[in-house]
Every structure is written in structure tokens, then in C-alpha cells.
C-alpha positions in Angstrom: 15.7 -19.7 38.8 16.6 -21.8 35.8 13.5 -23.9 36.2 11.4 -20.8 36.4 13.1 -19.4 33.3 12.3 -22.6 31.4 8.7 -22.5 32.7 8.2 -18.9 31.5 9.8 -19.4 28.2 7.7 -22.5 27.4 4.6 -20.7 28.6 5.4 -17.8 26.2 6.8 -19.5 23.1 3.8 -21.7 22.3 1.1 -19.0 22.3 3.5 -16.6 20.6 4.0 -18.9 17.6 0.3 -19.8 17.5 -0.9 -16.2 17.6 1.7 -15.0 15.1 0.7 -17.5 12.5 -3.0 -16.9 13.1 -2.6 -13.2 12.7 -0.5 -13.7 9.6 -3.3 -16.0 8.2 -6.0 -13.4 8.9 -3.9 -10.6 7.3 -3.4 -12.8 4.2 -7.1 -13.4 4.0 -7.6 -9.6 4.0 -5.0 -9.4 1.2 -6.8 -12.0 -0.9 -10.2 -10.3 -0.3 -8.6 -7.0 -1.4 -7.1 -8.3 -4.6 -9.5 -11.1 -5.4 -10.7 -9.3 -8.6 -7.1 -9.1 -9.9 -6.4 -12.8 -9.3 -9.5 -14.6 -10.4 -10.2 -15.3 -14.0 -6.6 -14.6 -15.3 -5.3 -18.2 -15.5 -2.5 -17.8 -13.0 -0.4 -20.9 -12.1 -0.7 -21.9 -8.4 2.9 -21.1 -7.7 2.4 -17.5 -8.9 -0.3 -16.9 -6.4 1.7 -18.7 -3.7 4.7 -16.4 -4.5 2.6 -13.3 -4.2 1.1 -14.4 -0.9 4.6 -15.2 0.4 5.9 -11.7 -0.4 2.6 -10.2 1.0 3.2 -12.1 4.3 6.6 -10.6 4.6 5.1 -7.1 4.3 2.5 -8.0 7.1 5.2 -8.9 9.6 5.3 -5.3 10.8 1.7 -5.7 12.0 1.6 -9.3 13.0 4.7 -9.4 15.2 3.7 -6.6 17.7 0.2 -8.0 18.0 1.5 -11.5 18.5 3.9 -10.3 21.3 1.1 -8.3 23.0 -1.4 -11.2 22.9 1.0 -13.9 23.9 2.4 -11.9 26.8 -1.1 -11.3 28.1 -2.0 -14.9 27.7 1.2 -16.2 29.3 1.0 -14.1 32.5 -2.8 -14.3 32.6 -2.5 -18.1 32.6 0.2 -18.0 35.3 -2.0 -15.7 37.4 -5.1 -17.8 36.9 -3.3 -20.9 38.0 -1.7 -19.1 41.0 1.8 -19.8 39.7 2.6 -16.1 39.9 1.7 -16.2 43.5 4.0 -19.1 44.1 6.8 -17.3 42.2 6.3 -14.1 44.3 6.1 -16.2 47.6 9.5 -17.6 46.7 10.9 -14.1 46.9 11.1 -13.4 43.2 9.6 -10.1 42.0 7.6 -9.7 38.8 10.5 -7.8 37.2 12.9 -10.7 37.9 10.3 -13.1 36.6 10.0 -11.1 33.4 13.8 -11.0 32.7 14.1 -14.2 30.6 11.1 -13.1 28.5 12.5 -9.6 28.2 15.8 -11.1 26.9 13.8 -13.1 24.4 11.8 -10.1 23.3 14.9 -8.1 22.9 16.3 -10.8 20.6 13.1 -10.9 18.6 13.2 -7.1 18.4 16.8 -7.1 17.1 15.9 -9.8 14.6 12.9 -7.6 13.5 15.3 -4.7 12.9 17.5 -6.9 10.8 14.4 -8.1 8.9 13.3 -4.5 8.3 16.8 -3.5 7.2 17.7 -6.4 4.9 14.8 -8.7 4.2 11.7 -6.4 4.0 13.1 -4.0 1.3 13.7 -7.0 -1.0 10.4 -8.6 -0.2 8.6 -5.3 -0.9 10.5 -5.0 -4.2 9.4 -8.5 -5.3 5.9 -8.0 -4.0 5.5 -4.6 -5.7 6.8 -5.7 -9.1 4.8 -9.0 -9.0 1.6 -7.3 -7.9 2.0 -4.7 -10.7 2.3 -7.5 -13.3 -0.6 -9.4 -11.8 -2.9 -6.4 -11.9 -2.0 -5.5 -15.4 -2.4 -9.0 -16.8 -5.5 -9.6 -19.1 -8.3 -11.9 -18.1 -8.0 -15.4 -19.4 -9.7 -16.0 -22.7 -13.2 -17.2 -22.0 -16.1 -17.7 -24.5 -19.6 -17.2 -23.0 -22.8 -18.2 -24.7 -24.6 -15.5 -26.7 -21.9 -12.8 -25.9 -19.3 -11.4 -28.3 -15.8 -11.8 -26.8 -13.3 -9.1 -27.8 -10.4 -10.3 -25.7 -8.2 -11.5 -28.6 -6.9 -8.4 -30.4 -8.4 -8.0 -33.9 -11.2 -10.6 -33.4 -14.7 -10.7 -32.0 -16.1 -14.2 -31.4 -19.6 -15.3 -30.5 -21.1 -18.8 -30.0 -24.8 -19.8 -29.4 -24.1 -22.8 -27.3 -21.2 -24.5 -25.5 -21.0 -28.2 -24.8 -20.7 -29.5 -21.3 -17.2 -30.8 -22.1 -16.1 -27.2 -22.6 -14.7 -28.0 -26.0 -17.6 -28.4 -28.5 -19.3 -25.3 -29.8 -22.4 -24.6 -31.8 -23.5 -21.5 -33.8 -20.1 -19.9 -34.2 -19.6 -16.4 -35.6 -16.2 -14.7 -36.0 -15.5 -11.1 -37.0 -11.9 -10.8 -38.3 -10.7 -7.1 -38.1 -7.0 -7.9 -38.8 -7.1 -6.9 -42.5 -5.7 -3.6 -43.7 -8.8 -2.6 -45.6 -10.8 -1.8 -42.4 -13.6 -4.1 -43.5 -14.2 -7.1 -41.3 -14.1 -10.7 -42.5 -17.0 -12.8 -41.3 -16.8 -16.5 -40.6 -20.0 -18.4 -39.7 -20.0 -22.1 -38.8 -22.7 -24.5 -37.5 -20.4 -26.2 -35.0 -16.8 -26.7 -34.1 -14.3 -27.5 -31.3 -12.0 -25.3 -29.2 -8.6 -26.4 -28.0 -5.2 -24.8 -27.1 -1.7 -25.9 -28.1 0.5 -27.7 -25.5 2.4 -24.5 -24.8 -0.9 -22.5 -24.2 0.3 -19.9 -26.7 -2.4 -20.5 -29.4 -6.1 -21.2 -29.5 -7.2 -23.6 -32.3 -10.9 -23.4 -33.4 -11.9 -26.3 -35.8 -15.0 -25.2 -37.7 -17.4 -27.4 -39.5 -20.0 -26.7 -42.2 -19.6 -22.9 -42.6 -19.3 -19.9 -44.8 -16.6 -17.2 -45.0 -17.6 -13.7 -46.2 -14.9 -11.3 -47.3 -15.6 -7.8 -48.8 -12.8 -6.1 -50.7 -12.3 -2.4 -50.9 -13.8 -0.4 -53.8 -12.2 -0.7 -57.2 -12.3 1.7 -60.1 -12.5 5.5 -60.1 -15.3 7.9 -59.7 -17.4 8.8 -56.7 -19.0 5.3 -56.4 -16.3 2.7 -56.7 -17.5 -0.9 -57.0 -17.0 -3.3 -54.1 -16.5 -7.0 -54.4 -18.1 -9.5 -52.0 -16.5 -13.0 -51.8 -18.4 -15.9 -50.3 -16.6 -19.2 -49.7 -18.3 -22.3 -48.3 -16.2 -24.9 -46.4 -16.8 -28.3 -44.9 -14.0 -28.0 -42.4 -11.4 -25.4 -41.6 -9.1 -24.3 -38.8 -8.7 -20.9 -37.3 -5.6 -20.1 -35.2 -5.5 -17.3 -32.6 -2.4 -15.9 -30.9 -2.8 -15.9 -27.0 0.5 -14.1 -26.3 -1.4 -11.0 -25.1 -2.8 -13.1 -22.2 0.6 -14.0 -20.9 2.0 -12.3 -17.8 5.2 -10.4 -18.7 7.5 -9.7 -15.8 8.5 -6.0 -15.4 12.1 -5.2 -14.6 12.4 -4.8 -10.9 14.9 -1.9 -11.2 12.0 0.3 -12.2 10.5 -0.1 -8.7 13.8 0.1 -6.8 13.5 3.9 -6.2 10.4 3.4 -4.0 11.2 4.3 -0.4 9.6 1.0 0.9 12.2 -0.9 -1.1 15.3 0.8 0.3 17.4 0.0 3.4 18.9 2.6 5.7 21.9 3.3 3.4 19.6 3.7 0.3 17.2 6.0 2.3 20.1 8.2 3.4 21.4 8.5 -0.2 18.0 9.3 -1.5 17.4 11.9 1.2 20.7 13.6 0.5 20.0 13.8 -3.2 16.5 15.0 -2.7 17.7 17.7 -0.3 20.2 18.9 -2.8 17.5 19.0 -5.5 15.3 21.2 -3.2 18.2 23.5 -2.5 18.9 23.9 -6.3 15.2 24.5 -7.0 15.1 27.2 -4.3 18.2 29.0 -5.6 16.9 28.8 -9.2 13.5 30.1 -8.1 15.1 33.1 -6.3 17.1 34.0 -9.4 14.4 33.5 -12.0 11.4 35.0 -10.1 13.4 37.6 -8.3 14.5 39.1 -11.6 10.9 40.0 -12.4 10.6 42.1 -9.3 13.9 44.0 -9.6 13.0 47.7 -9.6 14.3 49.2 -12.8 15.0 52.7 -11.5 15.3 54.2 -15.0 12.6 55.2 -17.5 13.0 53.8 -21.0 14.0 56.4 -23.6 16.8 57.9 -25.4 18.1 59.4 -22.1 18.1 57.3 -18.9 16.6 59.6 -16.3 16.5 58.4 -12.7 13.0 58.3 -11.3 12.7 60.4 -8.1 12.0 58.5 -4.9 8.7 60.3 -4.4 7.3 59.0 -7.6 8.3 55.4 -6.8 6.5 55.7 -3.4 3.5 57.3 -5.1 1.9 56.3 -8.4 4.5 55.4 -11.0 1.7 55.1 -13.7 1.6 58.9 -13.9 5.1 59.0 -15.3 4.0 57.0 -18.3 2.5 59.0 -21.2 -1.2 58.8 -21.3 -1.4 57.1 -24.7 1.0 54.4 -23.6 -0.5 53.6 -20.2 -3.0 51.0 -21.4 -0.3 49.0 -23.2 2.1 49.4 -20.3 -0.5 48.1 -17.8 -1.4 45.2 -20.0 2.2 44.3 -20.3 2.6 44.5 -16.6 -0.5 42.3 -16.1 0.8 39.7 -18.6 4.1 39.6 -16.9 2.5 39.2 -13.4 0.3 36.3 -14.8 3.5 34.7 -16.2 5.2 35.0 -12.8 2.1 33.6 -11.1 1.9 30.6 -13.4 5.5 29.8 -13.1 5.4 30.2 -9.3 2.3 27.9 -9.0 4.1 25.2 -11.0 7.2 25.5 -8.8 5.1 25.4 -5.7 3.4 22.1 -6.7 6.8 20.6 -7.6 8.3 21.8 -4.4 5.4 20.4 -2.3 5.6 17.0 -4.0 9.3 16.8 -3.3 8.7 17.9 0.3 6.2 15.0 0.7 8.7 12.6 -0.8 11.3 13.8 1.7 8.9 13.3 4.6 8.1 9.8 3.4 11.8 9.0 3.3 12.2 10.2 6.9 9.2 8.2 8.0 10.5 5.1 6.4 13.9 5.6 7.9 12.5 5.8 11.4 10.1 2.9 10.7 13.1 0.5 10.6 13.5 1.2 14.3 9.9 1.6 15.5 9.1 -2.1 14.8 11.7 -3.3 17.2 10.9 -0.7 19.9 7.1 -1.3 19.6 7.7 -5.0 20.3 9.4 -4.2 23.6 6.8 -1.5 24.5 3.9 -3.8 23.8 5.5 -6.5 25.9 5.7 -4.1 28.9 1.9 -3.5 28.3 0.9 -7.1 27.8 2.9 -8.9 30.6 1.8 -6.7 33.5 -1.7 -6.6 32.0 -1.9 -10.4 32.1 -0.6 -10.4 35.6 -3.3 -8.0 36.7 -6.4 -9.5 34.9 -5.3 -13.1 35.9 -7.2 -14.7 33.0 -5.7 -17.0 30.4 -7.0 -18.6 27.2 -8.5 -16.8 24.2 -11.3 -14.9 26.0 -10.5 -11.7 27.9 -6.8 -11.7 26.8 -7.8 -11.4 23.1 -10.2 -8.6 23.9 -7.6 -6.6 25.8 -4.9 -7.3 23.2 -7.1 -6.1 20.3 -8.2 -3.1 22.2 -4.7 -1.9 23.1 -3.3 -2.8 19.6 -6.1 -0.8 18.0 -5.2 2.2 20.1 -1.6 1.8 19.1 -2.5 1.3 15.4 -4.9 4.2 15.3 -2.5 6.6 16.9 0.3 5.5 14.5 -1.9 5.8 11.4 -3.3 9.2 12.3 0.1 10.6 13.4 1.8 9.3 10.2 -0.8 10.8 7.9 -0.5 14.1 9.8 3.3 13.9 9.3 2.9 13.3 5.6 0.6 16.4 5.3 3.3 18.4 7.1 1.3 19.1 10.2 3.8 17.6 12.6 7.4 16.6 12.5 8.0 13.2 10.7 10.1 11.9 13.6 7.5 12.8 16.1 4.7 11.4 14.0 6.3 7.9 13.6 7.2 7.7 17.3 4.1 9.3 18.7 2.2 6.0 19.5 5.3 4.7 21.3 5.7 8.0 23.2 2.1 8.0 24.3 1.8 4.3 25.3 5.2 3.9 27.0 4.1 5.7 30.2 1.1 3.3 30.2 3.4 0.3 30.1 5.4 1.7 33.0 2.2 2.4 34.9 0.9 -1.2 34.3 4.2 -2.6 35.3 4.1 -0.7 38.6 0.5 -1.8 39.3 1.3 -5.4 38.6 4.3 -5.2 40.9 2.2 -4.0 43.9 -0.6 -6.5 43.1 -3.1 -3.8 42.1 -6.7 -4.8 41.5 -6.9 -2.5 38.5 -9.1 -4.7 36.4 -10.8 -6.7 39.2 -14.5 -6.0 38.9 -15.2 -7.3 42.4 -12.9 -4.7 43.8 -14.8 -1.8 42.1 -18.1 -3.5 43.0 -17.1 -3.5 46.7 -16.2 0.2 46.5 -19.6 1.1 45.1 -21.4 -1.0 47.6 -19.5 0.6 50.5 -20.4 4.1 49.1 -24.1 3.2 48.8 -24.1 1.8 52.4 -22.6 5.0 53.8 -25.3 7.0 51.9 -28.1 4.8 53.2 -26.9 5.1 56.8 -26.7 8.9 56.6 
């Protein structure tokens, strides 16, 4: 038995590691395609992009790990079945369930580690990823001068060049509009040529301008309706213009501002947030009952010098008739205004209440998600292992097709059920566990079929059945 255990573990671990890292690489490529516009042209250092990809890969574990277990289990038992090693194991008196035990122990260990990852590592990774992605997306594009186009990236300046040298430093036909003055009138600098460099710390851009003119128009002087304006023109052989590039630097946001997000909390934090949100909802409901209910209290007395109780017959009939005819219009208008005020207040409270309910549902979903990753690994193993034993095909052909098909079913059910739960159509606990509830009987069914050597996916078996049916019809 020990040799068989070692054989099965070796046959499983290699494809598991390969498929896991391949799936992680594919998901990272999807991530880069999604945020390519936020990463390119902003002058990020290589380690910033690498850090962002590292945190994104941690967030992709919840999708990559179940798919890797499903695919590797199909490949492992498919290869064993294709090489008749499963037949040899069964002929030695070892059932499929006993052969699956060492792998089941390994999967349970991986599932437990995935739970610890979801509980302790993933919230921190999501916090780092969320804050870094926010800073990356809000960083300005790197300063870039294009030929024949005014560049307004630097605050207070507008720069245009007619031609850039191949070295990326020399410039020709330079025009600069300086709007930093207090008078509101732009200063204009025109130069025939120049060079562009940055300081060593990359905080300032230095433009060295040659053979140019500076135009500066002062605000009007003197009184009257037509104050005189003064235009100053200064020629220069060489000058230097310095621009501050601090607005292009990426400023890191405090991570504590993202810490309240449900994806960045562990089980303890989710429990505390759920309790506080539940108490807020209770207080909102009590306050709404007291405030709105006071508008609908029946004041059973007419206003006047003497408080006369209104008879019950008038209350059930038309109370408007008890109001003097000259005061009815103002009374009805007052009642309408009061009803509109109640409606507006109620609408605002309903929106606030629904948003808090959605937040509470998301907390419950995230709480259960800490456990569904571990359970889904075990469930998909019980689908993949017997499925590989039935199809008896190894490699990356049919096993990949079957794994992708079943994983898509699992992912679609999970996504649809989770969105339905967020909208309040189904219970959050049922929504997050629905895919596992639906596919678990399928895993038990496939395990039974693999145990009895069923030809469930053998096309020759179905072909023989159809041929026998056609032969019976032709004889009749």
C-alpha cells in the first residue's frame, strides 16, 4: 500500500503544481489586460508593477486552486486508467475509494491550508492590493511632450514643440504658456531650440532654451473705463525654465481608509462588523417608527378654544365636512404638504435601509466564502478523480475540456447565486453554498460509477447500444 500511495501522490503533485501556476499565469494576464490603461504611460518602477501583480495573484487563488485540483485529479486518474494501472490496482484487491485515500488526505490538507489562507493571508493581500490599485489608477500619466500638440500635464503650464530630436532630449520650435501669475494673463515664452532633462531625483524638469523671446503683459494701470496695459518683451540668448513634477508622483494612501471593506476582514472582523450593522438597522427601524408614526397618530380632537371629541361616525366617514368651508382648502393643502414630507423622508430612509441591508448580505457572503473555498476543493476532487477513472484519458486533451466544462458550471452557478443573494432574492447562506449543494450529488454519482467500472463516457459503449437498436428495428 505504501508504494501505491507514493505512486498516486507523485502522479498527482506534478500536474497539480503545473496546472496551478499555469492558471495563475492566465489569470494574471487577464488582470494586466483589464488594467493595462492604468499601468502604461505613468512611469511606474518595475517593482511597483511586480508588487501589484503579487497581490493580485493572492486574490486569484480562490479561482486557481479549485480549478487546479479538478484538472490535476482528472489528469492523474485519467493517466492511470489509460496506462491500465488502475486495473492493476483493482486486480490487487484495492478498491477505488482506498486508492483515493492518500490523495483525499492531501486534498484535505490543501483545503485546510486554503481556509487559513482565506482567514489570515487573503484579507491582508486584498488590503494591500486595494490600496495600491487605488493609488495606481489615480496617478497622473508621465510627462510626455509630443510634436505639434500642447501638453497641459504640468499644472499652470501649456507646452508645445514643433519637432523632437531622435535622442529625446533636443527640441525645436518651443512655445510655453505660463499661467502661474496672479494677474490671469499668461506669459509666453518662444524659443527656436532647446534641450529637455530631468534632475537626478526626477522631481523637476529642466528646459534649457536658446535664442528666444519672453512676452509678459501686465494688468491695466490707471483709472477710468479703459486702463492702459503694458506689454514687456525680453529677448534672451539662453535661459532655463524649471518645472515641478511632484504632481506626477504616486502618493500612497493610508491603508486604514480601506480596512472597513468586507473583503479585507477576517472572521472576527466580519462578525464585529455584522453585529454593529445589525444594531444600526435596529436603531434606524425604531427611530423610523417613532418619527413617521407620529405623523399618523389620529388627533381625536378638533382645534379650537374647546376640545370637542370627534364622533366615531365622522372619523369613519368624511372628516373634511367637520372643517369650516373657508378653511378646507388650506387644511387640505397642509395635509398634502405633510404627506409629501412624510413620503420624502420615508423614501430617503428606504434607500438608506436597502443599502445597509445589501452591506449586511455582503458581510454574510464573505463570512461563508472563507469556508466555501476549502469545501469546493474537496467537492471538485470527488468530481475530477472518478471522472478521470471513467474517461481513462490522460494528458492535456480531453481532461482539460472536461475540467473547464465542470468548472464553468460551478463558476456560473456560484456567480448567479451570489448575485441573486446580493439582490435579496435568496438567502445569502444558500446563495454562496448553492453550487456546492448542486454539484455534490454529481460527485457522489461519479464516484459510484467509477467504482462499478461504468462506461459513462465511453463512446463505443453508446455506439454499440445504438447499433443494437437499429439492428432490432431492421429485423422487425
